[in-house]
N, C-alpha and C positions, 0 to 999 in steps of 0.2 A: 479524624483518624491520624495517629502519629506516623511520621515517615518510617520509623523502624518497623512498625506493624505492617505498613504497606509493602515494604521491601521483603519482609519475611513472607508475606503472602505471595509475592512474586516467586520466591524460591520454592515454596510449596507447590504453586501452580506449575512451575517449570519441571518439577520432579514427577508430575502425573501425566507424562507424555503418553499419547495414544500410539501404541506400538505400530511401526510400519508406515505411518502416515507422514507425508511431507509436513514440516513444521515451518510456519510462516510468521514473520513480523512485518507489519505495514508501517511505513513512515510517511505521514500525510501532512499536507498543508491545508487541510479542510477548513474553509471559512464560508464563502458564499459562491463557490463553483459547484456545479451539479455532479461532477464525476467522482469526487471523493466519497460521498455517502454511498454511491452506487458500487464503488470498488470495495468498500468495507462490508456492505451488505452481501456482495457476491462471495467474498471470502467466507462469511458466515453461512451462506447457503451451501457452498461446497463443503464446509465442515459438516453440516447436517447430512450431506450426501455421502460422507465418508471419504472424501478425497484429500482433506487437508486438516491440520490442526492449527488454528489461529492462536498464537501464544502471546501476542502483544501488539498494541497499536500505539505508536508514538506520534506526537504532534510537534512539528518543527516551527510552529508559530506560538504565540503567547496568549491567545484568547482563553479566558476562564471558562467560556461556554463550550469549547471544543471537547474536552474530556467527557462531560455529561452527555453531550450529543452523540459521541461515539458509543458511550455506554448504553444509551437508549437503543441504538441499532443492535449492538451485541446482545442486550437483554431480550429484545423482541425475538431474536432468533434462538434464544435458549442458552446464551453464553455470557451470563452476567459477570463471571469471574475473570474474563480476559483482562489482563493488566493494561492500563491506559496511563500515559504520562505526557506532560506538556512542558515546554520550556518556561523558565521563570525569569523575571517576575511576570505574573499574569497581567493582562489588561482586559478591557471591556469591548474589544473589537468584535463586531459581528458581520461586517462586510468590508471588502476591499474598497477603499475610498475612490479608486479609479474605475470601479465596476459597480456603480449603483443600480445598473439595469438588472442585476441578478438579485433576487429577493433573499432576505435573511431566513434561514431555517434553523439556525443554531438555538435561538431562544425558544422556539416552538418545540424542538426536540427536548430541550432541557426541562421545560415546565409542563409540557402536555403529555409526555411519555414516561413510562416507568424506567427509572435509573436511580442509582444510589451514590453518584459522585457529587452532584449538585454544583461543585465549584472546582475548577482545575487547580486552585491553590492547594488543595489537599491531596494531590497526586504526587508521586515521586518525580524527580527530574529524569529526562530520557536517558542520559548517560548512565546513571545508576541502574535504571531498569534494564538497559541493554547489557550492562556488565553482569547483572544477576542472571538474566535469561541465557546469555552465551556461556557463562562459566558453569552453569548447571546442565548444559546440554552436551550431547555426544559430539565428538569431532565430526566435522563435515556434514552436519545434520540440519542446518538452518538455511532457509531462503529468506532474504530481505527484499521487499518490494518498496523502493523509494519512489513515491508518487508525489513528492513535494520537493522542498528545498533540501540542501545538504548540510544544514547547521548541525543536526544531531550526529550525522556520520562523521563530520569533521571533528567535533568535540570528543566523540567516542574514540576515533583514531588517535587523538592526542592525549587520551586519558592514561594515567599511570597506575601502578599497583596501588591497591587500597584494601580496606577491610573486606571488600566483596571478593576480590581475587588478587593473587600475587602477580598476575600477568598484566601486561600493558593492553590498551585497547587494540593496538595493531596485532599483537599476538593472539588475542581472543578472536578478532575478525578472521585472521588467517587460518586459525585452527578449527573454528566452529562453523563458519559460514560456507555452505556449498555453492551458492549462487546469489548474486545481487542482480535484481531486475530494476531498471530505471526508466521512468517516463521522460526520456531525454532523446534528442536527435543525435545520431552518430556523426553527423556532419552539420556544421553551422551553429546558429544560435538556438537556445532552448529557454523557454520561460522558466523552467525549474532550476536552471543553472545560473541565470543572470539576474533573476528578480530579487534574490536575496544577496548575500555576500558572494560574489563570483569566485573569490579565493577558496571558499569552502569546497565548491564542486571541483575546481581546478586541482586542488591538493588531493582530495580524496580519490577522484577518478583516475588521476595520473598515477597514484600510488597503488590502488587495488590490484593485487597480483592474481586474483582468482577468476572464476567464471563470471562474466558480466554480459548481460543481455539488454539491448536497447529496444524499448517499445516506443517508436518514434511518433512524431505528429502525423506522419504519413498513414499509419494505421489508426491512430487515435482520432484524428479529426474526420476520418471517413467511416467511423463507427457512430452512427447517429440513431438515437433511440429516444423514447419518452412518450410517444402518443398513447401507447397502451398503459404504461405505468401511471401516468397522470390522470387517466380516466377510469381504469378498471380496478385499481386498488382503493381500499377504504382509507382515506387520508386521516381519519380520526383514530385509526388503529395501526396502520402500517407505516413505520417511519420512513421507508424509502419512497412510498407514494406521497407522503406529506412533504418530505424534503424536496423532491423533484417538482411537485406542483407549486410549492411556495417559491421555488427558485426560478423556474422558467415559465410557469403558467399551465393552464388546462389545455390538454390536447396538443401541446407543443413538443417538439423534439430538438435534440441538441447533441453535439459530440460528447463522448464520454472517454476521454483519453485514458484516465487512470483505471477504469474498469477493464480496458484491454490489457494493460500491464498486469493486473492481478489475475486475469484469466490465464495469461501465459505463465505467470508465476506458479499457479496451481497445476495447470493442465499441460504445460510444455507446448511444443509445436502442435501436438494433437493432429487433427485433420484440417486445421485452419491455416497454419502458417508454414513458411519455409524460411531457411536462412538466406539473408540478403547476400552474404559473402560466402562463396563455396568453401573457402579455406579459413574463414575467420580473419582476424587481424587485431589491431589495437587502436584505440582512440587516444588522442592527445588534446588537452585543452590548454589554451593560452591564458594569460592573466585576465582576459575579459570573458572567459568561459566559452570562447568560440572553439568548436570541436573540429578536429581534422582526423581523417582516418587513414591508416596505413594497412594495406592488405597483407595477409600472410601468403606465402607461396608454397609451403610444404603441407600437403594434405594427407600425409602418411597415417596420421592418427585422427583423421576426420576434421571437422570444423574447429578453428582455434578457440581459445578460452573466451574471446570477446566476439560478439556478433550482434546483428540486428534482425528483427523479424519483419517479414512482409506477408501479405495475404496470399494464400494458395487458393482460396475460394473467393467468390464475389463478396465485397464488403457488405452488401445488403443481406447476404445469406448469414454471415456471422452476426450482424446486428440483430437480425430476427431471432437467432438462437440466444443471444445475450439478453435481449429484452424478455423473451419467454422465460429464461432462467430467473431473472430478477422478479418475475411475477409469482414465483414459488413462495408459499407461506407455510409456517409451521403447522403441522397437522395434515398437510397434503402428502400424498404418497411420493416416495423418492423414485424417480424414473430410472430404475435399475436396469431396464432393458435397453438403455441408450448405448450407442456405440462410440460416443465421444466423451472426452474427459472422464475416463474410467480407468482405474488402476488395473 
């Protein structure tokens, strides 16, 4: 499929917004960690529950197998037209070389599940996709969940006017994005800021003038699930069950950092979280992407534009809810009587 056709498809997709729903873009480093497919699956489930509209998934790495794997998850949950993009040029990576203990699920999702991407080569680049999705959206309407590295955000920020939009990337981000949620620590080192080019995270996070929420390791690494997903779901049919079992094994559980970030991105504080900083504040990253926090002191208008979430409920209570949600499959009833994560 030609790039022009794909980009036109993005424009058509972005113009069919579901009125009144939060609009979400996920930026992922999905390769062979367990939490990325769970996060993407969670967004799809919440879309089926009427809580969000997933309008795009961007890959900040280069594996040709990531876009079809993402599309397999989206397709299973009934959203085959969600735009997917990956950095170019693509490569054949399916596992992080320094993490061989976690199994490959990308090739299995690509070849054993329904999807129509087949190869990331044929997807648009993330910057073009972002520019289309933002330029065709209403002001202050988009939430971006960055659950990976900051390559795409940095390149988008530095993009100039083009045939897609007369505005710069900085102007599009400032006008169209309501909130950015990052799986990053508000203080100290973070895997997602230092594992790629640290300058990308430093520049972007120090620049971003809008609402920024940190889903830190403190909440992510204490949300441990998997026992039920890897044993109760049919791994020949359900891509989440397949990905998690292929990755960590049968009856095993593991932290799911990114799924926590996406839960907050869709549901907000809900009955689960509270603000770590009563007045908010602002983060500052140095050249090595080490984060320092400066508290705000004036709470006349509530928490500041930047903050970090902490658990209000026991972490095991939230983990049980999250795993139970991820067990939901198309065709099952939507739990409309729930009191949580509901508009």
